[in-house]
N, CA, C and O of each residue as an XYZ file, in Angstrom:
836
protein
N     -17.802    -18.676     -5.771
C     -17.878    -17.569     -6.727
C     -17.654    -16.223     -6.025
O     -16.944    -15.350     -6.525
N     -18.300    -16.081     -4.818
C     -18.159    -14.834     -4.068
C     -16.718    -14.606     -3.669
O     -16.226    -13.479     -3.725
N     -16.023    -15.689     -3.258
C     -14.622    -15.568     -2.848
C     -13.759    -15.127     -4.024
O     -12.855    -14.306     -3.867
N     -14.042    -15.677     -5.203
C     -13.287    -15.308     -6.395
C     -13.511    -13.840     -6.727
O     -12.581    -13.139     -7.127
N     -14.756    -13.374     -6.560
C     -15.074    -11.977     -6.836
C     -14.336    -11.055     -5.877
O     -13.820    -10.016     -6.289
N     -14.280    -11.430     -4.590
C     -13.560    -10.636     -3.603
C     -12.078    -10.573     -3.920
O     -11.462     -9.513     -3.813
N     -11.496    -11.717     -4.316
C     -10.085    -11.751     -4.656
C      -9.816    -10.878     -5.883
O      -8.794    -10.197     -5.958
N     -10.746    -10.906     -6.844
C     -10.602    -10.085     -8.032
C     -10.632     -8.604     -7.681
O      -9.905     -7.809     -8.276
N     -11.474     -8.231     -6.714
C     -11.533     -6.840     -6.284
C     -10.243     -6.446     -5.587
O      -9.751     -5.334     -5.776
N      -9.691     -7.342     -4.785
C      -8.375     -7.094     -4.166
C      -7.350     -6.742     -5.234
O      -6.606     -5.769     -5.107
N      -7.325     -7.550     -6.286
C      -6.351     -7.355     -7.360
C      -6.559     -6.011     -8.048
O      -5.594     -5.312     -8.357
N      -7.799     -5.656     -8.284
C      -8.085     -4.390     -8.968
C      -7.729     -3.189     -8.089
O      -7.230     -2.177     -8.582
N      -7.988     -3.309     -6.787
C      -7.611     -2.230     -5.867
C      -6.094     -2.053     -5.871
O      -5.597     -0.929     -5.937
N      -5.364     -3.158     -5.801
C      -3.900     -3.102     -5.819
C      -3.387     -2.529     -7.131
O      -2.425     -1.761     -7.145
N      -4.026     -2.901     -8.228
C      -3.606     -2.412     -9.545
C      -3.699     -0.892     -9.622
O      -2.770     -0.238    -10.097
N      -4.816     -0.323     -9.158
C      -4.983      1.127     -9.184
C      -4.067      1.808     -8.172
O      -3.591      2.918     -8.409
N      -3.821      1.146     -7.052
C      -2.894      1.694     -6.054
C      -1.500      1.831     -6.653
O      -0.846      2.862     -6.497
N      -1.056      0.792     -7.335
C       0.262      0.812     -7.986
C       0.303      1.886     -9.062
O       1.289      2.612     -9.188
N      -0.770      1.984     -9.836
C      -0.840      2.981    -10.911
C      -0.662      4.387    -10.365
O       0.183      5.142    -10.845
N      -1.453      4.741     -9.366
C      -1.375      6.102     -8.831
C      -0.106      6.334     -8.017
O       0.429      7.442     -7.998
N       0.372      5.297     -7.350
C       1.627      5.435     -6.611
C       2.804      5.670     -7.526
O       3.785      6.309     -7.143
N       2.706      5.145     -8.753
C       3.781      5.320     -9.737
C       3.736      6.697    -10.385
O       4.778      7.320    -10.592
N       2.541      7.173    -10.706
C       2.461      8.440    -11.440
C       2.375      9.664    -10.531
O       2.814     10.750    -10.912
N       1.811      9.497     -9.330
C       1.602     10.649     -8.445
C       2.481     10.640     -7.201
O       2.595     11.660     -6.522
N       3.110      9.495     -6.890
C       3.885      9.385     -5.664
C       3.075      8.706     -4.572
O       1.846      8.769     -4.570
N       3.760      8.065     -3.654
C       3.110      7.283     -2.611
C       2.200      8.126     -1.721
O       1.081      7.717     -1.411
N       2.671      9.281     -1.318
C       1.885     10.105     -0.397
C       0.622     10.663     -1.034
O      -0.279     11.114     -0.327
N       0.544     10.638     -2.371
C      -0.620     11.193     -3.069
C      -1.622     10.130     -3.512
O      -2.590     10.449     -4.202
N      -1.406      8.873     -3.127
C      -2.377      7.832     -3.449
C      -3.670      8.133     -2.701
O      -3.668      8.292     -1.480
N      -4.769      8.210     -3.439
C      -6.060      8.552     -2.839
C      -7.012      7.363     -2.930
O      -7.358      6.917     -4.024
N      -7.430      6.859     -1.780
C      -8.394      5.752     -1.785
C      -9.752      6.220     -2.317
O     -10.513      5.418     -2.859
N     -10.053      7.493     -2.168
C     -11.307      8.033     -2.713
C     -11.276      7.967     -4.244
O     -12.268      7.618     -4.883
N     -10.141      8.301     -4.805
C      -9.993      8.257     -6.268
C     -10.039      6.825     -6.780
O     -10.652      6.551     -7.812
N      -9.394      5.910     -6.061
C      -9.402      4.494     -6.444
C     -10.827      3.950     -6.398
O     -11.260      3.233     -7.301
N     -11.543      4.298     -5.343
C     -12.927      3.850     -5.208
C     -13.784      4.365     -6.362
O     -14.630      3.638     -6.882
N     -13.568      5.611     -6.758
C     -14.321      6.193     -7.869
C     -14.030      5.453     -9.169
O     -14.942      5.172     -9.947
N     -12.749      5.137     -9.405
C     -12.371      4.413    -10.623
C     -12.990      3.018    -10.662
O     -13.369      2.525    -11.724
N     -13.088      2.395     -9.501
C     -13.634      1.035     -9.429
C     -15.151      1.013     -9.239
O     -15.777     -0.047     -9.245
N     -15.729      2.212     -9.072
C     -17.179      2.335     -8.869
C     -17.634      1.566     -7.619
O     -18.630      0.842     -7.625
N     -16.860      1.762     -6.561
C     -17.211      1.197     -5.263
C     -17.138      2.321     -4.231
O     -16.655      3.410     -4.541
N     -17.606      2.073     -3.025
C     -17.489      3.081     -1.986
C     -16.098      3.009     -1.356
O     -15.468      1.952     -1.340
N     -15.634      4.129     -0.847
C     -14.304      4.157     -0.220
C     -14.204      3.200      0.970
O     -13.179      2.537      1.123
N     -15.244      3.106      1.825
C     -15.173      2.144      2.942
C     -14.974      0.703      2.486
O     -14.425     -0.110      3.229
N     -15.417      0.378      1.268
C     -15.231     -0.986      0.758
C     -13.749     -1.339      0.673
O     -13.360     -2.478      0.929
N     -12.925     -0.357      0.312
C     -11.478     -0.597      0.233
C     -10.951     -1.028      1.593
O     -10.097     -1.910      1.688
N     -11.473     -0.391      2.660
C     -10.974     -0.684      4.007
C     -11.565     -1.959      4.594
O     -11.181     -2.387      5.683
N     -12.493     -2.557      3.876
C     -12.935     -3.901      4.226
C     -11.874     -4.903      3.780
O     -11.648     -5.923      4.431
N     -11.232     -4.593      2.664
C     -10.216     -5.474      2.091
C      -8.817     -5.176      2.642
O      -8.000     -6.086      2.788
N      -8.544     -3.910      2.947
C      -7.238     -3.503      3.467
C      -7.480     -2.601      4.678
O      -8.146     -1.571      4.569
N      -6.943     -2.988      5.812
C      -7.289     -2.352      7.086
C      -6.994     -0.853      7.105
O      -7.802     -0.062      7.592
N      -5.833     -0.467      6.572
C      -5.435      0.935      6.572
C      -4.806      1.271      5.229
O      -4.524      0.380      4.428
N      -4.591      2.544      4.987
C      -3.920      2.951      3.755
C      -2.483      2.425      3.746
O      -1.975      2.008      2.706
N      -1.839      2.447      4.905
C      -0.483      1.909      4.998
C      -0.440      0.439      4.646
O       0.483     -0.014      3.969
N      -1.436     -0.313      5.102
C      -1.525     -1.737      4.788
C      -1.733     -1.951      3.289
O      -1.152     -2.863      2.701
N      -2.567     -1.104      2.672
C      -2.812     -1.184      1.229
C      -1.521     -0.946      0.453
O      -1.206     -1.691     -0.474
N      -0.779      0.085      0.829
C       0.478      0.402      0.138
C       1.499     -0.713      0.323
O       2.207     -1.086     -0.613
N       1.565     -1.236      1.539
C       2.498     -2.327      1.805
C       2.157     -3.569      0.993
O       3.052     -4.213      0.445
N       0.872     -3.914      0.909
C       0.455     -5.090      0.156
C       0.768     -4.930     -1.329
O       1.126     -5.897     -2.002
N       0.631     -3.707     -1.836
C       0.992     -3.450     -3.235
C       2.493     -3.643     -3.433
O       2.930     -4.257     -4.406
N       3.270     -3.109     -2.498
C       4.727     -3.256     -2.575
C       5.135     -4.715     -2.449
O       6.001     -5.180     -3.189
N       4.528     -5.432     -1.533
C       4.840     -6.845     -1.325
C       4.558     -7.638     -2.594
O       5.339     -8.516     -2.961
N       3.450     -7.338     -3.265
C       3.099     -8.031     -4.500
C       4.175     -7.803     -5.572
O       4.520     -8.718     -6.320
N       4.693     -6.584     -5.636
C       5.737     -6.263     -6.613
C       7.020     -7.011     -6.301
O       7.671     -7.548     -7.197
N       7.382     -7.044     -5.018
C       8.586     -7.771     -4.601
C       8.497     -9.235     -5.021
O       9.476     -9.810     -5.496
N       7.336     -9.827     -4.845
C       7.151    -11.249     -5.148
C       7.168    -11.540     -6.648
O       7.598    -12.617     -7.060
N       6.707    -10.597     -7.466
C       6.572    -10.858     -8.899
C       7.666    -10.258     -9.763
O       7.901    -10.721    -10.879
N       8.337     -9.227     -9.256
C       9.381     -8.560    -10.059
C      10.782     -8.841     -9.517
O      11.683     -9.215    -10.268
N      10.955     -8.657     -8.209
C      12.282     -8.795     -7.614
C      12.512    -10.203     -7.061
O      12.875    -10.376     -5.897
N      12.299    -11.182     -7.898
C      12.433    -12.580     -7.459
C      13.810    -13.117     -7.836
O      13.957    -13.850     -8.815
N      14.806    -12.746     -7.054
C      16.173    -13.181     -7.325
C      16.291    -14.700     -7.283
O      15.782    -15.357     -6.376
N      16.962    -15.228     -8.269
C      17.206    -16.658     -8.323
C      18.552    -16.977     -7.669
O      19.390    -16.094     -7.484
N      18.743    -18.229     -7.328
C      20.002    -18.659     -6.716
C      21.147    -18.467     -7.701
O      21.043    -18.849     -8.866
N      22.234    -17.877     -7.232
C      23.405    -17.653     -8.076
C      24.587    -18.400     -7.470
O      25.042    -18.034     -6.387
N      25.102    -19.445     -8.141
C      26.260    -20.185     -7.597
C      27.467    -19.275     -7.480
O      27.693    -18.430     -8.346
N      28.246    -19.438     -6.415
C      29.356    -18.510     -6.187
C      30.695    -19.207     -5.946
O      31.678    -18.545     -5.613
N      30.747    -20.516     -6.107
C      31.998    -21.228     -5.855
C      33.085    -20.808     -6.843
O      34.240    -20.616     -6.463
N      32.709    -20.669     -8.103
C      33.650    -20.267     -9.139
C      33.418    -18.790     -9.447
O      32.326    -18.431     -9.888
N      34.424    -17.908     -9.225
C      34.245    -16.465     -9.435
C      33.751    -16.107    -10.839
O      32.873    -15.258    -10.990
N      34.315    -16.755    -11.867
C      33.913    -16.462    -13.247
C      32.467    -16.888    -13.480
O      31.688    -16.164    -14.100
N      32.124    -18.058    -12.981
C      30.749    -18.529    -13.135
C      29.793    -17.603    -12.387
O      28.702    -17.305    -12.872
N      30.208    -17.150    -11.205
C      29.377    -16.245    -10.428
C      29.098    -14.970    -11.210
O      27.950    -14.532    -11.284
N      30.127    -14.369    -11.794
C      29.950    -13.129    -12.554
C      29.006    -13.333    -13.725
O      28.117    -12.516    -13.963
N      29.199    -14.422    -14.458
C      28.341    -14.705    -15.615
C      26.892    -14.904    -15.189
O      25.972    -14.366    -15.805
N      26.700    -15.690    -14.119
C      25.350    -15.974    -13.658
C      24.683    -14.714    -13.095
O      23.489    -14.496    -13.300
N      25.450    -13.899    -12.395
C      24.898    -12.671    -11.825
C      24.505    -11.705    -12.933
O      23.476    -11.035    -12.841
N      25.322    -11.633    -13.977
C      24.977    -10.793    -15.135
C      23.661    -11.248    -15.756
O      22.809    -10.422    -16.082
N      23.493    -12.556    -15.920
C      22.258    -13.073    -16.507
C      21.051    -12.780    -15.608
O      19.970    -12.431    -16.082
N      21.266    -12.930    -14.307
C      20.175    -12.705    -13.368
C      19.760    -11.232    -13.351
O      18.570    -10.918    -13.338
N      20.741    -10.339    -13.352
C      20.424     -8.919    -13.333
C      19.825     -8.468    -14.658
O      18.968     -7.584    -14.680
N      20.263     -9.064    -15.761
C      19.664     -8.748    -17.060
C      18.189     -9.160    -17.060
O      17.334     -8.428    -17.560
N      17.902    -10.317    -16.507
C      16.518    -10.785    -16.436
C      15.652     -9.800    -15.653
O      14.514     -9.523    -16.030
N      16.204     -9.276    -14.559
C      15.445     -8.351    -13.729
C      15.308     -6.980    -14.391
O      14.289     -6.308    -14.234
N      16.339     -6.569    -15.133
C      16.243     -5.308    -15.868
C      15.201     -5.420    -16.972
O      14.455     -4.476    -17.233
N      15.154     -6.576    -17.615
C      14.148     -6.801    -18.654
C      12.744     -6.782    -18.062
O      11.808     -6.280    -18.684
N      12.600     -7.335    -16.853
C      11.311     -7.277    -16.171
C      10.929     -5.830    -15.888
O       9.765     -5.451    -16.011
N      11.913     -5.029    -15.510
C      11.646     -3.623    -15.212
C      11.126     -2.891    -16.442
O      10.310     -1.976    -16.322
N      11.593     -3.288    -17.622
C      11.139     -2.644    -18.855
C       9.714     -3.051    -19.208
O       9.031     -2.341    -19.946
N       9.261     -4.186    -18.688
C       7.911     -4.683    -18.961
C       6.921     -4.281    -17.879
O       5.739     -4.079    -18.157
N       7.401     -4.165    -16.648
C       6.540     -3.835    -15.520
C       6.942     -2.465    -14.969
O       7.373     -2.337    -13.823
N       6.791     -1.464    -15.804
C       7.299     -0.134    -15.482
C       6.614      0.474    -14.263
O       7.284      0.985    -13.366
N       5.289      0.421    -14.225
C       4.585      1.034    -13.101
C       4.949      0.358    -11.793
O       5.109      1.023    -10.769
N       5.079     -0.968    -11.822
C       5.410     -1.693    -10.603
C       6.763     -1.264    -10.050
O       6.912     -1.059     -8.846
N       7.758     -1.127    -10.946
C       9.109     -0.763    -10.509
C       9.154      0.680    -10.009
O       9.817      0.973     -9.014
N       8.453      1.578    -10.695
C       8.425      2.977    -10.250
C       7.707      3.083     -8.903
O       8.136      3.832     -8.025
N       6.614      2.333     -8.743
C       5.917      2.321     -7.451
C       6.861      1.854     -6.351
O       6.945      2.481     -5.294
N       7.575      0.751     -6.597
C       8.487      0.202     -5.590
C       9.577      1.215     -5.240
O       9.941      1.370     -4.074
N      10.096      1.904     -6.265
C      11.133      2.921     -6.041
C      10.560      4.059     -5.197
O      11.195      4.510     -4.244
N       9.369      4.517     -5.546
C       8.725      5.593     -4.788
C       8.437      5.157     -3.359
O       8.593      5.934     -2.417
N       8.017      3.911     -3.210
C       7.685      3.377     -1.885
C       8.917      3.370     -0.989
O       8.866      3.818      0.156
N      10.039      2.848     -1.529
C      11.267      2.763     -0.723
C      11.816      4.139     -0.377
O      12.534      4.288      0.611
N      11.487      5.146     -1.179
C      11.990      6.491     -0.933
C      10.941      7.409     -0.317
O      11.126      8.624     -0.254
N       9.844      6.822      0.132
C       8.789      7.603      0.769
C       9.217      8.025      2.172
O       9.865      7.252      2.877
N       8.863      9.243      2.584
C       9.169      9.686      3.958
C       8.566      8.759      5.008
O       9.083      8.646      6.120
N       7.466      8.096      4.645
C       6.777      7.213      5.595
C       7.168      5.759      5.415
O       6.485      4.861      5.907
N       8.275      5.524      4.705
C       8.669      4.144      4.377
C       8.761      3.269      5.616
O       8.262      2.144      5.616
N       9.388      3.765      6.663
C       9.559      2.968      7.882
C       8.207      2.661      8.523
O       8.026      1.610      9.138
N       7.266      3.583      8.374
C       5.930      3.367      8.932
C       5.186      2.299      8.137
O       4.514      1.435      8.699
N       5.324      2.383      6.803
C       4.624      1.454      5.927
C       5.191      0.043      6.023
O       4.453     -0.941      5.972
N       6.509     -0.042      6.163
C       7.179     -1.327      6.056
C       6.969     -2.188      7.301
O       6.991     -1.694      8.428
N       6.767     -3.469      7.076
C       6.642     -4.420      8.176
C       7.719     -5.486      8.028
O       8.265     -5.654      6.938
N       8.038     -6.214      9.100
C       9.082     -7.242      9.019
C       8.824     -8.230      7.883
O       7.710     -8.720      7.697
N       9.889     -8.506      7.131
C       9.770     -9.466      6.046
C       9.506     -8.835      4.700
O       9.539     -9.522      3.679
N       9.239     -7.516      4.674
C       8.910     -6.876      3.408
C      10.134     -6.721      2.513
O       9.998     -6.486      1.312
N      11.315     -6.848      3.083
C      12.532     -6.672      2.289
C      13.243     -7.992      2.048
O      14.472     -8.045      2.037
N      12.482     -9.051      1.856
C      13.086    -10.365      1.626
C      13.922    -10.382      0.365
O      14.942    -11.069      0.306
N      13.501     -9.629     -0.654
C      14.292     -9.615     -1.883
C      15.642     -8.953     -1.645
O      16.646     -9.371     -2.222
N      15.679     -7.927     -0.802
C      16.950     -7.292     -0.467
C      17.831     -8.251      0.331
O      19.043     -8.324      0.126
N      17.200     -8.976      1.235
C      17.951     -9.934      2.044
C      18.569    -11.015      1.163
O      19.731    -11.384      1.337
N      17.780    -11.513      0.219
C      18.283    -12.576     -0.663
C      19.424    -12.059     -1.529
O      20.443    -12.732     -1.683
N      19.258    -10.863     -2.097
C      20.304    -10.295     -2.943
C      21.553    -10.010     -2.114
O      22.675    -10.177     -2.591
N      21.350     -9.580     -0.870
C      22.484     -9.346      0.025
C      23.276    -10.628      0.240
O      24.507    -10.628      0.213
N      22.544    -11.726      0.455
C      23.208    -13.010      0.678
C      23.998    -13.440     -0.552
O      25.086    -14.006     -0.435
N      23.449    -13.169     -1.724
C      24.157    -13.490     -2.973
C      25.470    -12.728     -3.047
O      26.506    -13.308     -3.372
N      25.436    -11.439     -2.750
C      26.651    -10.623     -2.832
C      27.655    -10.996     -1.746
O      28.851    -11.117     -2.009
N      27.159    -11.178     -0.525
C      28.054    -11.519      0.582
C      28.774    -12.831      0.323
O      29.965    -12.962      0.603
N      28.042    -13.802     -0.214
C      28.644    -15.111     -0.472
C      29.731    -15.041     -1.536
O      30.592    -15.918     -1.609
N      29.692    -13.995     -2.362
C      30.674    -13.865     -3.438
C      31.937    -13.140     -2.991
O      32.932    -13.112     -3.716
N      31.895    -12.557     -1.803
C      33.050    -11.801     -1.317
C      33.913    -12.703     -0.449
O      33.578    -12.983      0.702
N      35.003    -13.145     -1.000
C      35.879    -14.065     -0.262
C      37.048    -13.290      0.338
O      38.205    -13.512     -0.017
N      36.731    -12.390      1.239
C      37.753    -11.577      1.885
C      37.582    -11.720      3.390
O      36.625    -11.187      3.949
N      38.485    -12.425      4.055
C      38.341    -12.681      5.495
C      38.384    -11.420      6.350
O      37.926    -11.431      7.493
N      38.929    -10.333      5.809
C      38.993     -9.093      6.592
C      37.681     -8.315      6.530
O      37.489     -7.364      7.287
N      36.776     -8.715      5.632
C      35.506     -7.999      5.523
C      34.531     -8.571      6.548
O      33.927     -9.620      6.324
N      34.386     -7.893      7.645
C      33.528     -8.375      8.721
C      32.056     -8.229      8.350
O      31.708     -7.541      7.390
N      31.203     -8.888      9.126
C      29.761     -8.805      8.878
C      29.265     -7.370      9.018
O      28.352     -6.944      8.310
N      29.886     -6.624      9.949
C      29.486     -5.232     10.147
C      29.725     -4.421      8.888
O      28.867     -3.642      8.472
N      30.887     -4.601      8.281
C      31.212     -3.862      7.060
C      30.308     -4.298      5.914
O      29.823     -3.470      5.142
N      30.087     -5.603      5.812
C      29.210     -6.100      4.750
C      27.829     -5.472      4.851
O      27.255     -5.034      3.854
N      27.307     -5.435      6.063
C      25.961     -4.898      6.256
C      25.918     -3.396      6.000
O      24.855     -2.836      5.733
N      27.077     -2.748      6.084
C      27.143     -1.317      5.805
C      27.226     -1.059      4.310
O      26.599     -0.131      3.799
N      28.007     -1.886      3.603
C      28.243     -1.658      2.185
C      27.162     -2.234      1.283
O      26.861     -1.661      0.235
N      26.574     -3.362      1.677
C      25.571     -4.010      0.828
C      24.407     -3.081      0.483
O      23.999     -3.037     -0.678
N      23.854     -2.332      1.452
C      22.753     -1.432      1.093
C      23.137     -0.416      0.023
O      22.299     -0.024     -0.788
N      24.406      0.016      0.017
C      24.866      0.949     -1.013
C      24.833      0.278     -2.379
O      24.410      0.876     -3.368
N      25.288     -0.980     -2.419
C      25.254     -1.739     -3.672
C      23.819     -1.915     -4.155
O      23.543     -1.831     -5.352
N      22.912     -2.158     -3.219
C      21.514     -2.338     -3.578
C      20.897     -1.050     -4.103
O      20.017     -1.092     -4.963
N      21.345      0.088     -3.599
C      20.839      1.360     -4.099
C      21.229      1.550     -5.566
O      20.459      2.099     -6.354
N      22.426      1.092     -5.923
C      22.856      1.170     -7.320
C      21.932      0.328     -8.187
O      21.491      0.767     -9.249
N      21.641     -0.885     -7.725
C      20.754     -1.776     -8.461
C      19.360     -1.159     -8.590
O      18.776     -1.164     -9.673
N      18.832     -0.633     -7.498
C      17.498     -0.042     -7.517
C      17.424      1.148     -8.463
O      16.410      1.359     -9.127
N      18.495      1.920     -8.523
C      18.523      3.072     -9.422
C      18.508      2.617    -10.882
O      17.827      3.219    -11.713
N      19.260      1.556    -11.197
C      19.278      1.026    -12.565
C      17.884      0.551    -12.976
O      17.415      0.881    -14.065
N      17.227     -0.213    -12.123
C      15.902     -0.722    -12.472
C      14.911      0.432    -12.634
O      14.037      0.386    -13.500
N      15.047      1.454    -11.809
C      14.178      2.623    -11.916
C      14.397      3.333    -13.246
O      13.435      3.715    -13.912
N      15.653      3.510    -13.634
C      15.969      4.178    -14.896
C      15.409      3.401    -16.080
O      14.902      3.989    -17.035
N      15.504      2.075    -16.011
C      14.947      1.236    -17.078
C      13.430      1.394    -17.122
O      12.850      1.548    -18.197
N      12.795      1.357    -15.965
C      11.342      1.477    -15.902
C      10.862      2.824    -16.429
O       9.785      2.911    -17.019
N      11.658      3.879    -16.219
C      11.297      5.211    -16.685
C      11.618      5.415    -18.168
O      11.295      6.457    -18.739
N      12.256      4.417    -18.787
C      12.609      4.533    -20.190
C      13.858      5.359    -20.433
O      14.125      5.761    -21.565
N      14.622      5.616    -19.386
C      15.836      6.422    -19.503
C      17.073      5.565    -19.738
O      18.166      6.091    -19.946
N      16.902      4.248    -19.707
C      18.007      3.320    -19.882
C      17.456      2.031    -20.478
O      16.356      1.604    -20.128
N      18.216      1.409    -21.377
C      17.775      0.159    -21.988
C      18.210     -1.040    -21.154
O      19.234     -1.001    -20.472
N      17.421     -2.098    -21.220
C      17.776     -3.353    -20.552
C      18.560     -4.206    -21.543
O      17.974     -4.932    -22.345
N      19.887     -4.117    -21.483
C      20.744     -4.841    -22.409
C      21.802     -5.620    -21.633
O      22.064     -5.311    -20.471
N      22.416     -6.630    -22.262
C      23.509     -7.359    -21.601
C      24.635     -6.431    -21.141
O      25.261     -6.673    -20.109
N      24.890     -5.368    -21.912
C      25.949     -4.433    -21.536
C      25.583     -3.700    -20.245
O      26.442     -3.466    -19.395
N      24.315     -3.341    -20.102
C      23.878     -2.686    -18.862
C      24.087     -3.615    -17.675
O      24.535     -3.189    -16.611
N      23.761     -4.876    -17.867
C      23.936     -5.846    -16.785
C      25.406     -5.976    -16.407
O      25.735     -6.072    -15.225
N      26.291     -5.980    -17.399
C      27.738     -6.056    -17.125
C      28.195     -4.839    -16.335
O      28.968     -4.958    -15.384
N      27.710     -3.664    -16.739
C      28.075     -2.433    -16.040
C      27.576     -2.482    -14.602
O      28.280     -2.080    -13.676
N      26.361     -2.975    -14.425
C      25.777     -3.046    -13.093
C      26.571     -3.977    -12.192
O      26.829     -3.643    -11.035
N      26.961     -5.134    -12.701
C      27.777     -6.070    -11.917
C      29.108     -5.421    -11.559
O      29.572     -5.543    -10.426
N      29.726     -4.731    -12.517
C      31.013     -4.078    -12.271
C      30.882     -2.999    -11.200
O      31.737     -2.883    -10.322
N      29.818     -2.216    -11.275
C      29.613     -1.159    -10.288
C      29.359     -1.726     -8.901
O      29.910     -1.249     -7.909
N      28.515     -2.750     -8.847
C      28.156     -3.326     -7.552
C      29.340     -4.029     -6.909
O      29.709     -3.723     -5.775
N      29.940     -4.977     -7.638
C      31.042     -5.743     -7.071
C      32.297     -4.901     -6.903
O      32.965     -4.969     -5.872
N      32.619     -4.098     -7.932
C      33.793     -3.227     -7.841
C      33.631     -2.207     -6.733
O      34.572     -1.918     -5.993
N      32.420     -1.661     -6.624
C      32.158     -0.682     -5.578
C      32.292     -1.274     -4.196
O      32.819     -0.627     -3.291
N      31.821     -2.497     -4.018
C      31.923     -3.164     -2.727
C      33.376     -3.339     -2.310
O      33.767     -2.982     -1.199
N      34.162     -3.890     -3.217
C      35.551     -4.189     -2.882
C      36.372     -2.915     -2.696
O      37.155     -2.819     -1.752
N      36.201     -1.938     -3.585
C      36.964     -0.699     -3.480
C      36.577      0.105     -2.244
O      37.431      0.669     -1.560
N      35.272      0.147     -1.972
C      34.812      0.868     -0.788
C      35.376      0.223      0.468
O      35.752      0.913      1.416
N      35.432     -1.106      0.469
C      35.979     -1.829      1.614
C      37.441     -1.458      1.833
O      37.856     -1.194      2.962
N      38.212     -1.438      0.765
C      39.641     -1.131      0.869
C      39.866      0.292      1.364
O      40.690      0.521      2.250
N      39.134      1.254      0.792
C      39.280      2.653      1.191
C      38.851      2.835      2.641
O      39.523      3.515      3.417
N      37.722      2.220      3.001
C      37.205      2.320      4.353
C      38.224      1.789      5.360
O      38.504      2.431      6.372
N      38.771      0.616      5.072
C      39.726     -0.004      5.987
C      40.999      0.827      6.128
O      41.584      0.902      7.208
N      41.423      1.451      5.024
C      42.670      2.228      5.055
C      42.558      3.463      5.947
O      43.573      4.023      6.359
N      41.337      3.886      6.244
C      41.135      5.090      7.057
C      40.954      4.794      8.544
O      40.853      5.715      9.355
N      40.914      3.520      8.899
C      40.647      3.155     10.299
C      41.924      2.959     11.106
O      42.959      2.555     10.577
N      41.826      3.251     12.381
C      42.910      2.971     13.312
C      42.786      1.519     13.761
O      41.711      0.937     13.613
N      43.845      0.909     14.306
C      43.743     -0.466     14.834
C      42.626     -0.624     15.854
O      41.958     -1.657     15.910
N      42.431      0.420     16.662
C      41.372      0.365     17.666
C      39.990      0.305     17.018
O      39.113     -0.438     17.458
N      39.816      1.094     15.974
C      38.526      1.110     15.271
C      38.269     -0.231     14.564
O      37.148     -0.739     14.549
N      39.324     -0.780     13.987
C      39.197     -2.064     13.308
C      38.765     -3.149     14.293
O      37.947     -4.013     13.977
N      39.344     -3.078     15.507
C      39.024     -4.072     16.535
C      37.538     -4.042     16.909
O      36.964     -5.070     17.266
N      36.922     -2.863     16.828
C      35.501     -2.746     17.203
C      34.590     -3.366     16.159
O      33.422     -3.635     16.438
N      35.111     -3.595     14.959
C      34.291     -4.140     13.868
C      34.263     -5.655     13.882
O      33.430     -6.257     13.204
N      35.138     -6.277     14.625
C      35.239     -7.751     14.595
C      34.184     -8.388     15.459
O      34.120     -9.614     15.553
């Protein structure tokens, strides 16, 4: 029973952390305020979470696991890949409309000045998985791993912005939005690759291989 109570307190602390991180920004999350809302002492929070950075990271990790859970997208057939990716992104946009505070918190967290300090290895597994989905869909032998790793984060920023807009109520989660998002991400990747390559000298291209 005691263990269940402790776990429940963990959940409540994380819930208030996400709430304040979404409405006030990551740097303004106050453990004193959270403790007051939960009617516990502030040191109690640090019994459950070693530091404020650890608390913020655990909140972000929980969101990644429950909201940004990318499913496997088959990529052998280009048409099937596009259809499946549209469905997958629509599902995630719909989640963003239901879990607004979580998505805004995650957006604020990733754009926090202290993001690198807060983040620990493995915290971006959802980005890694989505990157693998996109990379596997690009059947261009001239696109080296270096270029992919440069362009993929840009594509992910587009996706993150869409989910943020949906969470803020500034954009609807519709099949058309998902189609636009796929077009922007995939079209942007391929076009950026072509433009980038056209500006390089043979010597520069050789350094990318």
